[in-house]
Gaussian input, Z-matrix of N, CA and C with variables (Angstrom, degrees):
# hf/3-21g

backbone

0 1
 N
 C     1     B1
 C     2     B2     1     A1
 N     3     B3     2     A2     1     D1
 C     4     B4     3     A3     2     D2
 C     5     B5     4     A4     3     D3
 N     6     B6     5     A5     4     D4
 C     7     B7     6     A6     5     D5
 C     8     B8     7     A7     6     D6
 N     9     B9     8     A8     7     D7
 C    10    B10     9     A9     8     D8
 C    11    B11    10    A10     9     D9
 N    12    B12    11    A11    10    D10
 C    13    B13    12    A12    11    D11
 C    14    B14    13    A13    12    D12
 N    15    B15    14    A14    13    D13
 C    16    B16    15    A15    14    D14
 C    17    B17    16    A16    15    D15
 N    18    B18    17    A17    16    D16
 C    19    B19    18    A18    17    D17
 C    20    B20    19    A19    18    D18
 N    21    B21    20    A20    19    D19
 C    22    B22    21    A21    20    D20
 C    23    B23    22    A22    21    D21
 N    24    B24    23    A23    22    D22
 C    25    B25    24    A24    23    D23
 C    26    B26    25    A25    24    D24
 N    27    B27    26    A26    25    D25
 C    28    B28    27    A27    26    D26
 C    29    B29    28    A28    27    D27
 N    30    B30    29    A29    28    D28
 C    31    B31    30    A30    29    D29
 C    32    B32    31    A31    30    D30
 N    33    B33    32    A32    31    D31
 C    34    B34    33    A33    32    D32
 C    35    B35    34    A34    33    D33
 N    36    B36    35    A35    34    D34
 C    37    B37    36    A36    35    D35
 C    38    B38    37    A37    36    D36
 N    39    B39    38    A38    37    D37
 C    40    B40    39    A39    38    D38
 C    41    B41    40    A40    39    D39
 N    42    B42    41    A41    40    D40
 C    43    B43    42    A42    41    D41
 C    44    B44    43    A43    42    D42
 N    45    B45    44    A44    43    D43
 C    46    B46    45    A45    44    D44
 C    47    B47    46    A46    45    D45
 N    48    B48    47    A47    46    D46
 C    49    B49    48    A48    47    D47
 C    50    B50    49    A49    48    D48
 N    51    B51    50    A50    49    D49
 C    52    B52    51    A51    50    D50
 C    53    B53    52    A52    51    D51
 N    54    B54    53    A53    52    D52
 C    55    B55    54    A54    53    D53
 C    56    B56    55    A55    54    D54
 N    57    B57    56    A56    55    D55
 C    58    B58    57    A57    56    D56
 C    59    B59    58    A58    57    D57
 N    60    B60    59    A59    58    D58
 C    61    B61    60    A60    59    D59
 C    62    B62    61    A61    60    D60
 N    63    B63    62    A62    61    D61
 C    64    B64    63    A63    62    D62
 C    65    B65    64    A64    63    D63
 N    66    B66    65    A65    64    D64
 C    67    B67    66    A66    65    D65
 C    68    B68    67    A67    66    D66
 N    69    B69    68    A68    67    D67
 C    70    B70    69    A69    68    D68
 C    71    B71    70    A70    69    D69
 N    72    B72    71    A71    70    D70
 C    73    B73    72    A72    71    D71
 C    74    B74    73    A73    72    D72
 N    75    B75    74    A74    73    D73
 C    76    B76    75    A75    74    D74
 C    77    B77    76    A76    75    D75
 N    78    B78    77    A77    76    D76
 C    79    B79    78    A78    77    D77
 C    80    B80    79    A79    78    D78
 N    81    B81    80    A80    79    D79
 C    82    B82    81    A81    80    D80
 C    83    B83    82    A82    81    D81
 N    84    B84    83    A83    82    D82
 C    85    B85    84    A84    83    D83
 C    86    B86    85    A85    84    D84
 N    87    B87    86    A86    85    D85
 C    88    B88    87    A87    86    D86
 C    89    B89    88    A88    87    D87
 N    90    B90    89    A89    88    D88
 C    91    B91    90    A90    89    D89
 C    92    B92    91    A91    90    D90
 N    93    B93    92    A92    91    D91
 C    94    B94    93    A93    92    D92
 C    95    B95    94    A94    93    D93
 N    96    B96    95    A95    94    D94
 C    97    B97    96    A96    95    D95
 C    98    B98    97    A97    96    D96
 N    99    B99    98    A98    97    D97
 C   100   B100    99    A99    98    D98
 C   101   B101   100   A100    99    D99
 N   102   B102   101   A101   100   D100
 C   103   B103   102   A102   101   D101
 C   104   B104   103   A103   102   D102
 N   105   B105   104   A104   103   D103
 C   106   B106   105   A105   104   D104
 C   107   B107   106   A106   105   D105
 N   108   B108   107   A107   106   D106
 C   109   B109   108   A108   107   D107
 C   110   B110   109   A109   108   D108
 N   111   B111   110   A110   109   D109
 C   112   B112   111   A111   110   D110
 C   113   B113   112   A112   111   D111
 N   114   B114   113   A113   112   D112
 C   115   B115   114   A114   113   D113
 C   116   B116   115   A115   114   D114
 N   117   B117   116   A116   115   D115
 C   118   B118   117   A117   116   D116
 C   119   B119   118   A118   117   D117
 N   120   B120   119   A119   118   D118
 C   121   B121   120   A120   119   D119
 C   122   B122   121   A121   120   D120
 N   123   B123   122   A122   121   D121
 C   124   B124   123   A123   122   D122
 C   125   B125   124   A124   123   D123
 N   126   B126   125   A125   124   D124
 C   127   B127   126   A126   125   D125
 C   128   B128   127   A127   126   D126
 N   129   B129   128   A128   127   D127
 C   130   B130   129   A129   128   D128
 C   131   B131   130   A130   129   D129
 N   132   B132   131   A131   130   D130
 C   133   B133   132   A132   131   D131
 C   134   B134   133   A133   132   D132
 N   135   B135   134   A134   133   D133
 C   136   B136   135   A135   134   D134
 C   137   B137   136   A136   135   D135
 N   138   B138   137   A137   136   D136
 C   139   B139   138   A138   137   D137
 C   140   B140   139   A139   138   D138
 N   141   B141   140   A140   139   D139
 C   142   B142   141   A141   140   D140
 C   143   B143   142   A142   141   D141
 N   144   B144   143   A143   142   D142
 C   145   B145   144   A144   143   D143
 C   146   B146   145   A145   144   D144
 N   147   B147   146   A146   145   D145
 C   148   B148   147   A147   146   D146
 C   149   B149   148   A148   147   D147
 N   150   B150   149   A149   148   D148
 C   151   B151   150   A150   149   D149
 C   152   B152   151   A151   150   D150
 N   153   B153   152   A152   151   D151
 C   154   B154   153   A153   152   D152
 C   155   B155   154   A154   153   D153
 N   156   B156   155   A155   154   D154
 C   157   B157   156   A156   155   D155
 C   158   B158   157   A157   156   D156
 N   159   B159   158   A158   157   D157
 C   160   B160   159   A159   158   D158
 C   161   B161   160   A160   159   D159
 N   162   B162   161   A161   160   D160
 C   163   B163   162   A162   161   D161
 C   164   B164   163   A163   162   D162
 N   165   B165   164   A164   163   D163
 C   166   B166   165   A165   164   D164
 C   167   B167   166   A166   165   D165
 N   168   B168   167   A167   166   D166
 C   169   B169   168   A168   167   D167
 C   170   B170   169   A169   168   D168
 N   171   B171   170   A170   169   D169
 C   172   B172   171   A171   170   D170
 C   173   B173   172   A172   171   D171
 N   174   B174   173   A173   172   D172
 C   175   B175   174   A174   173   D173
 C   176   B176   175   A175   174   D174
 N   177   B177   176   A176   175   D175
 C   178   B178   177   A177   176   D176
 C   179   B179   178   A178   177   D177
 N   180   B180   179   A179   178   D178
 C   181   B181   180   A180   179   D179
 C   182   B182   181   A181   180   D180
 N   183   B183   182   A182   181   D181
 C   184   B184   183   A183   182   D182
 C   185   B185   184   A184   183   D183
 N   186   B186   185   A185   184   D184
 C   187   B187   186   A186   185   D185
 C   188   B188   187   A187   186   D186
 N   189   B189   188   A188   187   D187
 C   190   B190   189   A189   188   D188
 C   191   B191   190   A190   189   D189
 N   192   B192   191   A191   190   D190
 C   193   B193   192   A192   191   D191
 C   194   B194   193   A193   192   D192
 N   195   B195   194   A194   193   D193
 C   196   B196   195   A195   194   D194
 C   197   B197   196   A196   195   D195
 N   198   B198   197   A197   196   D196
 C   199   B199   198   A198   197   D197
 C   200   B200   199   A199   198   D198
 N   201   B201   200   A200   199   D199
 C   202   B202   201   A201   200   D200
 C   203   B203   202   A202   201   D201
 N   204   B204   203   A203   202   D202
 C   205   B205   204   A204   203   D203
 C   206   B206   205   A205   204   D204
 N   207   B207   206   A206   205   D205
 C   208   B208   207   A207   206   D206
 C   209   B209   208   A208   207   D207
 N   210   B210   209   A209   208   D208
 C   211   B211   210   A210   209   D209
 C   212   B212   211   A211   210   D210
 N   213   B213   212   A212   211   D211
 C   214   B214   213   A213   212   D212
 C   215   B215   214   A214   213   D213
 N   216   B216   215   A215   214   D214
 C   217   B217   216   A216   215   D215
 C   218   B218   217   A217   216   D216
 N   219   B219   218   A218   217   D217
 C   220   B220   219   A219   218   D218
 C   221   B221   220   A220   219   D219
 N   222   B222   221   A221   220   D220
 C   223   B223   222   A222   221   D221
 C   224   B224   223   A223   222   D222
 N   225   B225   224   A224   223   D223
 C   226   B226   225   A225   224   D224
 C   227   B227   226   A226   225   D225
 N   228   B228   227   A227   226   D226
 C   229   B229   228   A228   227   D227
 C   230   B230   229   A229   228   D228
 N   231   B231   230   A230   229   D229
 C   232   B232   231   A231   230   D230
 C   233   B233   232   A232   231   D231
 N   234   B234   233   A233   232   D232
 C   235   B235   234   A234   233   D233
 C   236   B236   235   A235   234   D234
 N   237   B237   236   A236   235   D235
 C   238   B238   237   A237   236   D236
 C   239   B239   238   A238   237   D237
 N   240   B240   239   A239   238   D238
 C   241   B241   240   A240   239   D239
 C   242   B242   241   A241   240   D240
 N   243   B243   242   A242   241   D241
 C   244   B244   243   A243   242   D242
 C   245   B245   244   A244   243   D243
 N   246   B246   245   A245   244   D244
 C   247   B247   246   A246   245   D245
 C   248   B248   247   A247   246   D246
 N   249   B249   248   A248   247   D247
 C   250   B250   249   A249   248   D248
 C   251   B251   250   A250   249   D249
 N   252   B252   251   A251   250   D250
 C   253   B253   252   A252   251   D251
 C   254   B254   253   A253   252   D252
 N   255   B255   254   A254   253   D253
 C   256   B256   255   A255   254   D254
 C   257   B257   256   A256   255   D255
 N   258   B258   257   A257   256   D256
 C   259   B259   258   A258   257   D257
 C   260   B260   259   A259   258   D258
 N   261   B261   260   A260   259   D259
 C   262   B262   261   A261   260   D260
 C   263   B263   262   A262   261   D261
 N   264   B264   263   A263   262   D262
 C   265   B265   264   A264   263   D263
 C   266   B266   265   A265   264   D264
 N   267   B267   266   A266   265   D265
 C   268   B268   267   A267   266   D266
 C   269   B269   268   A268   267   D267
 N   270   B270   269   A269   268   D268
 C   271   B271   270   A270   269   D269
 C   272   B272   271   A271   270   D270
 N   273   B273   272   A272   271   D271
 C   274   B274   273   A273   272   D272
 C   275   B275   274   A274   273   D273
 N   276   B276   275   A275   274   D274
 C   277   B277   276   A276   275   D275
 C   278   B278   277   A277   276   D276
 N   279   B279   278   A278   277   D277
 C   280   B280   279   A279   278   D278
 C   281   B281   280   A280   279   D279
 N   282   B282   281   A281   280   D280
 C   283   B283   282   A282   281   D281
 C   284   B284   283   A283   282   D282
 N   285   B285   284   A284   283   D283
 C   286   B286   285   A285   284   D284
 C   287   B287   286   A286   285   D285
 N   288   B288   287   A287   286   D286
 C   289   B289   288   A288   287   D287
 C   290   B290   289   A289   288   D288
 N   291   B291   290   A290   289   D289
 C   292   B292   291   A291   290   D290
 C   293   B293   292   A292   291   D291
 N   294   B294   293   A293   292   D292
 C   295   B295   294   A294   293   D293
 C   296   B296   295   A295   294   D294
 N   297   B297   296   A296   295   D295
 C   298   B298   297   A297   296   D296
 C   299   B299   298   A298   297   D297
 N   300   B300   299   A299   298   D298
 C   301   B301   300   A300   299   D299
 C   302   B302   301   A301   300   D300
 N   303   B303   302   A302   301   D301
 C   304   B304   303   A303   302   D302
 C   305   B305   304   A304   303   D303
 N   306   B306   305   A305   304   D304
 C   307   B307   306   A306   305   D305
 C   308   B308   307   A307   306   D306
 N   309   B309   308   A308   307   D307
 C   310   B310   309   A309   308   D308
 C   311   B311   310   A310   309   D309
 N   312   B312   311   A311   310   D310
 C   313   B313   312   A312   311   D311
 C   314   B314   313   A313   312   D312
 N   315   B315   314   A314   313   D313
 C   316   B316   315   A315   314   D314
 C   317   B317   316   A316   315   D315
 N   318   B318   317   A317   316   D316
 C   319   B319   318   A318   317   D317
 C   320   B320   319   A319   318   D318
 N   321   B321   320   A320   319   D319
 C   322   B322   321   A321   320   D320
 C   323   B323   322   A322   321   D321
 N   324   B324   323   A323   322   D322
 C   325   B325   324   A324   323   D323
 C   326   B326   325   A325   324   D324
 N   327   B327   326   A326   325   D325
 C   328   B328   327   A327   326   D326
 C   329   B329   328   A328   327   D327
 N   330   B330   329   A329   328   D328
 C   331   B331   330   A330   329   D329
 C   332   B332   331   A331   330   D330
 N   333   B333   332   A332   331   D331
 C   334   B334   333   A333   332   D332
 C   335   B335   334   A334   333   D333
 N   336   B336   335   A335   334   D334
 C   337   B337   336   A336   335   D335
 C   338   B338   337   A337   336   D336

   B1=1.4898
   B2=1.5234
   B3=1.3380
   B4=1.5114
   B5=1.5109
   B6=1.2903
   B7=1.4434
   B8=1.5176
   B9=1.2787
   B10=1.4282
   B11=1.5871
   B12=1.2580
   B13=1.4885
   B14=1.5139
   B15=1.3427
   B16=1.4735
   B17=1.4873
   B18=1.3158
   B19=1.4351
   B20=1.5424
   B21=1.3105
   B22=1.4696
   B23=1.5885
   B24=1.2602
   B25=1.5200
   B26=1.4526
   B27=1.3054
   B28=1.4472
   B29=1.5333
   B30=1.3321
   B31=1.5513
   B32=1.4350
   B33=1.3339
   B34=1.4633
   B35=1.5621
   B36=1.2778
   B37=1.4583
   B38=1.5235
   B39=1.3669
   B40=1.4977
   B41=1.5105
   B42=1.3036
   B43=1.4762
   B44=1.5648
   B45=1.2781
   B46=1.4610
   B47=1.5113
   B48=1.3980
   B49=1.4478
   B50=1.6303
   B51=1.3484
   B52=1.4647
   B53=1.6076
   B54=1.3516
   B55=1.4802
   B56=1.4344
   B57=1.3354
   B58=1.4675
   B59=1.5196
   B60=1.3387
   B61=1.5164
   B62=1.4855
   B63=1.3253
   B64=1.4822
   B65=1.4837
   B66=1.2691
   B67=1.4807
   B68=1.5367
   B69=1.3266
   B70=1.5378
   B71=1.4945
   B72=1.2820
   B73=1.5077
   B74=1.4412
   B75=1.3362
   B76=1.5181
   B77=1.5280
   B78=1.2963
   B79=1.4350
   B80=1.5968
   B81=1.3599
   B82=1.4249
   B83=1.5898
   B84=1.2912
   B85=1.4782
   B86=1.5304
   B87=1.2971
   B88=1.4660
   B89=1.4829
   B90=1.3267
   B91=1.4300
   B92=1.5176
   B93=1.2991
   B94=1.5415
   B95=1.5172
   B96=1.3458
   B97=1.4333
   B98=1.5045
   B99=1.3377
   B100=1.4938
   B101=1.5021
   B102=1.3100
   B103=1.4132
   B104=1.5089
   B105=1.2944
   B106=1.4598
   B107=1.5560
   B108=1.3579
   B109=1.3741
   B110=1.5287
   B111=1.3400
   B112=1.4781
   B113=1.4889
   B114=1.2980
   B115=1.4386
   B116=1.5106
   B117=1.2774
   B118=1.4832
   B119=1.5119
   B120=1.2913
   B121=1.4418
   B122=1.5093
   B123=1.3457
   B124=1.3708
   B125=1.5386
   B126=1.3557
   B127=1.4170
   B128=1.4619
   B129=1.3589
   B130=1.4575
   B131=1.5643
   B132=1.2437
   B133=1.4295
   B134=1.5635
   B135=1.2898
   B136=1.5472
   B137=1.5025
   B138=1.2664
   B139=1.4804
   B140=1.4998
   B141=1.3450
   B142=1.5724
   B143=1.5068
   B144=1.3058
   B145=1.4572
   B146=1.5632
   B147=1.3445
   B148=1.5244
   B149=1.5525
   B150=1.2491
   B151=1.5036
   B152=1.5181
   B153=1.3076
   B154=1.4149
   B155=1.5918
   B156=1.2893
   B157=1.4091
   B158=1.5702
   B159=1.2728
   B160=1.4918
   B161=1.5159
   B162=1.2968
   B163=1.4559
   B164=1.5380
   B165=1.2404
   B166=1.4965
   B167=1.4451
   B168=1.2981
   B169=1.4248
   B170=1.4975
   B171=1.3889
   B172=1.4503
   B173=1.4753
   B174=1.3392
   B175=1.4197
   B176=1.4396
   B177=1.3613
   B178=1.4873
   B179=1.5564
   B180=1.3546
   B181=1.4535
   B182=1.5099
   B183=1.3096
   B184=1.4527
   B185=1.6089
   B186=1.2729
   B187=1.4348
   B188=1.5669
   B189=1.3397
   B190=1.3999
   B191=1.5829
   B192=1.3087
   B193=1.4427
   B194=1.4704
   B195=1.3165
   B196=1.4975
   B197=1.5820
   B198=1.3524
   B199=1.4394
   B200=1.5216
   B201=1.3038
   B202=1.5271
   B203=1.6031
   B204=1.3139
   B205=1.4372
   B206=1.5691
   B207=1.3100
   B208=1.4835
   B209=1.5342
   B210=1.3305
   B211=1.4487
   B212=1.5115
   B213=1.3213
   B214=1.4649
   B215=1.4738
   B216=1.2884
   B217=1.4647
   B218=1.5557
   B219=1.3540
   B220=1.5163
   B221=1.5166
   B222=1.3765
   B223=1.4925
   B224=1.5115
   B225=1.3771
   B226=1.4600
   B227=1.5084
   B228=1.3187
   B229=1.4412
   B230=1.4704
   B231=1.3260
   B232=1.4453
   B233=1.5821
   B234=1.3242
   B235=1.4385
   B236=1.5669
   B237=1.2681
   B238=1.5319
   B239=1.4951
   B240=1.4082
   B241=1.4416
   B242=1.4739
   B243=1.3394
   B244=1.4226
   B245=1.5715
   B246=1.3670
   B247=1.4369
   B248=1.5368
   B249=1.3109
   B250=1.4083
   B251=1.4969
   B252=1.3379
   B253=1.4896
   B254=1.5077
   B255=1.3107
   B256=1.4332
   B257=1.5788
   B258=1.2762
   B259=1.4493
   B260=1.5216
   B261=1.3255
   B262=1.4971
   B263=1.5359
   B264=1.4001
   B265=1.4736
   B266=1.4469
   B267=1.4091
   B268=1.4813
   B269=1.4473
   B270=1.2619
   B271=1.4476
   B272=1.5075
   B273=1.3232
   B274=1.4707
   B275=1.5055
   B276=1.2837
   B277=1.4713
   B278=1.4900
   B279=1.2979
   B280=1.4701
   B281=1.5642
   B282=1.2831
   B283=1.4164
   B284=1.5378
   B285=1.3080
   B286=1.4901
   B287=1.5020
   B288=1.3733
   B289=1.4205
   B290=1.5617
   B291=1.3483
   B292=1.4715
   B293=1.4710
   B294=1.3601
   B295=1.5245
   B296=1.4815
   B297=1.4006
   B298=1.4706
   B299=1.4764
   B300=1.3308
   B301=1.4632
   B302=1.5398
   B303=1.2672
   B304=1.4740
   B305=1.5809
   B306=1.3090
   B307=1.4898
   B308=1.6317
   B309=1.2715
   B310=1.4373
   B311=1.5686
   B312=1.3401
   B313=1.4967
   B314=1.5596
   B315=1.3598
   B316=1.4055
   B317=1.4866
   B318=1.3247
   B319=1.4070
   B320=1.5408
   B321=1.3045
   B322=1.4325
   B323=1.5022
   B324=1.3632
   B325=1.4550
   B326=1.5140
   B327=1.3268
   B328=1.4773
   B329=1.4595
   B330=1.3846
   B331=1.5231
   B332=1.4843
   B333=1.3463
   B334=1.5955
   B335=1.5322
   B336=1.2669
   B337=1.4984
   B338=1.4594
   A1=109.80
   A2=117.66
   A3=121.02
   A4=109.91
   A5=114.21
   A6=118.32
   A7=113.24
   A8=118.14
   A9=120.95
   A10=110.36
   A11=116.83
   A12=123.40
   A13=106.85
   A14=117.68
   A15=120.16
   A16=110.88
   A17=118.51
   A18=126.53
   A19=112.88
   A20=115.19
   A21=120.04
   A22=109.39
   A23=116.74
   A24=119.89
   A25=108.65
   A26=121.93
   A27=125.57
   A28=108.73
   A29=117.81
   A30=119.57
   A31=113.16
   A32=119.05
   A33=123.11
   A34=107.76
   A35=120.36
   A36=124.44
   A37=109.94
   A38=115.35
   A39=118.91
   A40=109.87
   A41=120.37
   A42=122.67
   A43=110.23
   A44=118.23
   A45=121.46
   A46=111.60
   A47=114.21
   A48=120.39
   A49=110.20
   A50=113.38
   A51=117.58
   A52=110.53
   A53=111.74
   A54=115.69
   A55=115.60
   A56=115.94
   A57=121.60
   A58=112.96
   A59=114.85
   A60=118.99
   A61=109.86
   A62=121.14
   A63=120.17
   A64=113.10
   A65=119.98
   A66=122.34
   A67=108.68
   A68=115.06
   A69=118.15
   A70=111.38
   A71=119.34
   A72=120.51
   A73=112.48
   A74=116.83
   A75=122.97
   A76=109.21
   A77=110.73
   A78=117.18
   A79=110.45
   A80=115.57
   A81=120.99
   A82=105.73
   A83=112.47
   A84=119.97
   A85=109.50
   A86=117.21
   A87=122.11
   A88=107.35
   A89=117.43
   A90=124.31
   A91=110.32
   A92=114.66
   A93=118.31
   A94=106.15
   A95=113.43
   A96=124.16
   A97=110.00
   A98=117.88
   A99=120.66
   A100=105.30
   A101=117.42
   A102=123.15
   A103=109.70
   A104=116.05
   A105=120.62
   A106=105.53
   A107=115.45
   A108=121.97
   A109=110.76
   A110=119.17
   A111=120.42
   A112=105.28
   A113=117.02
   A114=122.77
   A115=111.30
   A116=119.27
   A117=124.43
   A118=109.81
   A119=118.41
   A120=120.99
   A121=109.97
   A122=119.75
   A123=123.07
   A124=107.90
   A125=117.14
   A126=122.24
   A127=107.60
   A128=119.58
   A129=125.33
   A130=104.40
   A131=120.24
   A132=122.20
   A133=112.51
   A134=115.49
   A135=120.10
   A136=106.39
   A137=114.83
   A138=117.88
   A139=109.14
   A140=115.21
   A141=120.92
   A142=104.37
   A143=115.68
   A144=117.37
   A145=108.42
   A146=110.28
   A147=120.94
   A148=110.93
   A149=114.87
   A150=119.51
   A151=109.19
   A152=112.03
   A153=118.49
   A154=109.86
   A155=117.67
   A156=120.57
   A157=108.22
   A158=117.66
   A159=120.58
   A160=106.68
   A161=115.60
   A162=123.78
   A163=111.31
   A164=116.11
   A165=120.88
   A166=110.34
   A167=120.07
   A168=124.94
   A169=111.55
   A170=114.03
   A171=121.43
   A172=112.42
   A173=116.48
   A174=116.89
   A175=114.47
   A176=123.10
   A177=121.81
   A178=108.56
   A179=112.07
   A180=122.68
   A181=113.35
   A182=113.16
   A183=117.32
   A184=109.25
   A185=116.57
   A186=123.24
   A187=108.10
   A188=115.12
   A189=116.31
   A190=108.73
   A191=117.14
   A192=124.21
   A193=113.07
   A194=117.56
   A195=118.50
   A196=103.99
   A197=112.08
   A198=118.25
   A199=106.16
   A200=112.47
   A201=117.27
   A202=103.63
   A203=113.86
   A204=120.00
   A205=107.21
   A206=115.28
   A207=122.32
   A208=108.64
   A209=114.89
   A210=117.30
   A211=117.08
   A212=115.27
   A213=121.22
   A214=110.22
   A215=120.55
   A216=124.59
   A217=117.06
   A218=108.64
   A219=118.81
   A220=115.18
   A221=113.24
   A222=120.86
   A223=107.23
   A224=112.30
   A225=115.95
   A226=107.57
   A227=115.54
   A228=119.47
   A229=111.73
   A230=120.40
   A231=123.49
   A232=107.87
   A233=113.50
   A234=116.57
   A235=107.42
   A236=114.93
   A237=119.72
   A238=103.68
   A239=117.40
   A240=122.41
   A241=109.82
   A242=117.10
   A243=121.39
   A244=104.86
   A245=113.65
   A246=120.53
   A247=110.08
   A248=115.70
   A249=123.32
   A250=106.65
   A251=114.62
   A252=119.75
   A253=111.76
   A254=116.15
   A255=118.79
   A256=116.28
   A257=119.21
   A258=126.18
   A259=108.53
   A260=113.05
   A261=119.25
   A262=106.64
   A263=106.82
   A264=110.80
   A265=108.44
   A266=115.68
   A267=122.29
   A268=114.77
   A269=116.71
   A270=124.03
   A271=110.97
   A272=116.23
   A273=120.90
   A274=106.12
   A275=113.39
   A276=123.63
   A277=108.93
   A278=118.20
   A279=121.27
   A280=108.41
   A281=114.88
   A282=123.53
   A283=105.49
   A284=115.43
   A285=120.26
   A286=108.64
   A287=118.84
   A288=125.33
   A289=111.85
   A290=119.22
   A291=120.09
   A292=110.83
   A293=119.54
   A294=119.48
   A295=115.54
   A296=115.09
   A297=117.10
   A298=109.84
   A299=116.13
   A300=122.73
   A301=110.51
   A302=116.28
   A303=120.08
   A304=105.36
   A305=114.95
   A306=120.38
   A307=102.51
   A308=114.41
   A309=119.11
   A310=104.75
   A311=113.38
   A312=122.36
   A313=103.71
   A314=116.05
   A315=121.72
   A316=113.29
   A317=116.52
   A318=124.06
   A319=110.36
   A320=115.26
   A321=120.66
   A322=110.37
   A323=116.74
   A324=122.61
   A325=108.64
   A326=113.22
   A327=112.21
   A328=115.69
   A329=115.86
   A330=119.22
   A331=113.16
   A332=118.67
   A333=120.32
   A334=108.89
   A335=119.42
   A336=120.49
   A337=116.08
   D1=-42.19
   D2=-178.69
   D3=-60.70
   D4=-41.43
   D5=-177.70
   D6=-67.74
   D7=-33.97
   D8=176.29
   D9=-69.71
   D10=-38.49
   D11=-179.99
   D12=-64.38
   D13=-39.84
   D14=-178.66
   D15=-64.81
   D16=-44.91
   D17=175.63
   D18=-57.53
   D19=-44.81
   D20=178.15
   D21=-66.26
   D22=-40.16
   D23=178.00
   D24=-63.08
   D25=-48.28
   D26=-178.60
   D27=-62.14
   D28=-42.28
   D29=175.30
   D30=-61.50
   D31=-40.28
   D32=179.80
   D33=-65.70
   D34=-42.47
   D35=-179.69
   D36=-60.15
   D37=-47.31
   D38=-179.31
   D39=-65.55
   D40=-39.96
   D41=175.33
   D42=-61.79
   D43=-43.53
   D44=-178.50
   D45=-63.97
   D46=-48.10
   D47=179.48
   D48=-58.88
   D49=-43.54
   D50=-178.38
   D51=-63.92
   D52=-42.13
   D53=177.20
   D54=-62.00
   D55=-46.77
   D56=179.38
   D57=-63.23
   D58=-38.41
   D59=178.22
   D60=-69.55
   D61=-37.42
   D62=177.09
   D63=-69.15
   D64=-35.86
   D65=-178.51
   D66=-73.58
   D67=-41.30
   D68=-175.84
   D69=-73.05
   D70=-27.49
   D71=-175.62
   D72=-72.49
   D73=131.63
   D74=170.29
   D75=-91.98
   D76=139.11
   D77=-175.42
   D78=-85.22
   D79=145.28
   D80=-179.15
   D81=-80.17
   D82=158.42
   D83=179.30
   D84=-132.18
   D85=131.53
   D86=175.88
   D87=-140.28
   D88=147.46
   D89=175.86
   D90=-148.95
   D91=156.31
   D92=174.16
   D93=-148.93
   D94=156.18
   D95=175.80
   D96=-144.33
   D97=123.66
   D98=178.59
   D99=-126.73
   D100=132.67
   D101=174.28
   D102=-130.13
   D103=112.92
   D104=-175.59
   D105=-107.86
   D106=130.66
   D107=178.64
   D108=-99.99
   D109=105.98
   D110=-177.74
   D111=-94.45
   D112=114.88
   D113=176.73
   D114=-95.53
   D115=-175.16
   D116=172.99
   D117=-75.35
   D118=143.18
   D119=179.35
   D120=-90.75
   D121=158.74
   D122=173.76
   D123=-115.32
   D124=150.34
   D125=179.34
   D126=-90.65
   D127=132.19
   D128=178.86
   D129=-113.50
   D130=125.44
   D131=-179.51
   D132=-101.45
   D133=131.13
   D134=174.69
   D135=-118.87
   D136=125.69
   D137=178.66
   D138=-106.88
   D139=122.16
   D140=176.58
   D141=-125.73
   D142=92.12
   D143=178.90
   D144=66.96
   D145=-129.80
   D146=-179.48
   D147=-81.71
   D148=-16.88
   D149=-177.45
   D150=-92.30
   D151=134.55
   D152=177.92
   D153=-117.01
   D154=136.48
   D155=-178.31
   D156=-118.46
   D157=128.34
   D158=179.71
   D159=-105.72
   D160=124.76
   D161=175.68
   D162=-117.17
   D163=154.06
   D164=-175.88
   D165=-117.30
   D166=133.52
   D167=174.49
   D168=-123.02
   D169=125.45
   D170=172.10
   D171=-111.09
   D172=135.61
   D173=176.88
   D174=-58.39
   D175=120.52
   D176=-177.41
   D177=-74.75
   D178=125.84
   D179=173.85
   D180=-152.60
   D181=122.30
   D182=-176.19
   D183=-154.40
   D184=166.48
   D185=173.82
   D186=-151.19
   D187=135.24
   D188=177.82
   D189=-145.96
   D190=159.23
   D191=173.17
   D192=-154.85
   D193=154.83
   D194=174.77
   D195=-149.26
   D196=162.54
   D197=177.33
   D198=-149.67
   D199=141.68
   D200=177.99
   D201=-130.99
   D202=133.65
   D203=174.12
   D204=-137.37
   D205=101.53
   D206=-178.64
   D207=-115.91
   D208=101.26
   D209=-179.39
   D210=-69.64
   D211=-22.72
   D212=178.32
   D213=-71.58
   D214=-47.81
   D215=-179.67
   D216=-91.55
   D217=-5.07
   D218=-174.99
   D219=60.90
   D220=29.00
   D221=179.35
   D222=-91.14
   D223=115.72
   D224=177.72
   D225=-136.97
   D226=122.92
   D227=-175.37
   D228=-160.34
   D229=156.55
   D230=-178.89
   D231=-154.58
   D232=157.93
   D233=179.37
   D234=-152.53
   D235=144.84
   D236=176.14
   D237=-139.38
   D238=141.19
   D239=175.11
   D240=-152.37
   D241=143.21
   D242=177.25
   D243=-136.33
   D244=151.93
   D245=174.48
   D246=-141.15
   D247=137.51
   D248=175.11
   D249=-138.01
   D250=103.64
   D251=-173.84
   D252=65.77
   D253=-127.86
   D254=178.33
   D255=-86.06
   D256=-1.70
   D257=-178.17
   D258=-93.40
   D259=121.05
   D260=177.19
   D261=-131.03
   D262=131.43
   D263=175.78
   D264=-144.79
   D265=159.68
   D266=-177.51
   D267=178.45
   D268=-171.72
   D269=175.62
   D270=-155.65
   D271=162.46
   D272=170.24
   D273=-145.15
   D274=154.38
   D275=-175.50
   D276=-138.80
   D277=144.51
   D278=177.88
   D279=-154.18
   D280=155.46
   D281=176.85
   D282=-95.58
   D283=125.96
   D284=177.35
   D285=-80.48
   D286=159.11
   D287=178.38
   D288=-59.44
   D289=-27.33
   D290=179.90
   D291=-83.47
   D292=1.03
   D293=179.13
   D294=101.50
   D295=-14.93
   D296=179.24
   D297=-77.61
   D298=163.53
   D299=176.73
   D300=-111.43
   D301=143.35
   D302=178.55
   D303=-116.22
   D304=134.72
   D305=179.12
   D306=-129.58
   D307=124.32
   D308=-179.89
   D309=-125.11
   D310=125.90
   D311=174.92
   D312=-109.22
   D313=139.62
   D314=174.70
   D315=-143.66
   D316=158.76
   D317=177.03
   D318=-154.90
   D319=157.40
   D320=179.06
   D321=-159.20
   D322=150.40
   D323=175.23
   D324=-148.36
   D325=-173.89
   D326=-176.06
   D327=-72.38
   D328=-8.47
   D329=174.89
   D330=-98.54
   D331=-28.27
   D332=-172.98
   D333=-110.40
   D334=0.71
   D335=177.22
   D336=79.28

């Protein structure tokens, strides 16, 4: 009888610890969004003597973003970027270990790199 009571006590402790851990834990959150713009391609001809090579060029255009919020590891960050031809712009943000937030905005094109 004593052995059975000990097993029941241990089982109750495990159930209680599992329940407290599940209630106290905060869930992580992550999301992403990607939007690709597929346009019509253009044929580019390259002549090399008798051989002809056909290449295809599609105007590059896309947009994406993601976000992570993990309260357990204190990992908080996000990014957004879009491109239309040679023009790229975006930002990213993150929480530093000291509690400060960093926000970086960037852009580039065929003139500014």
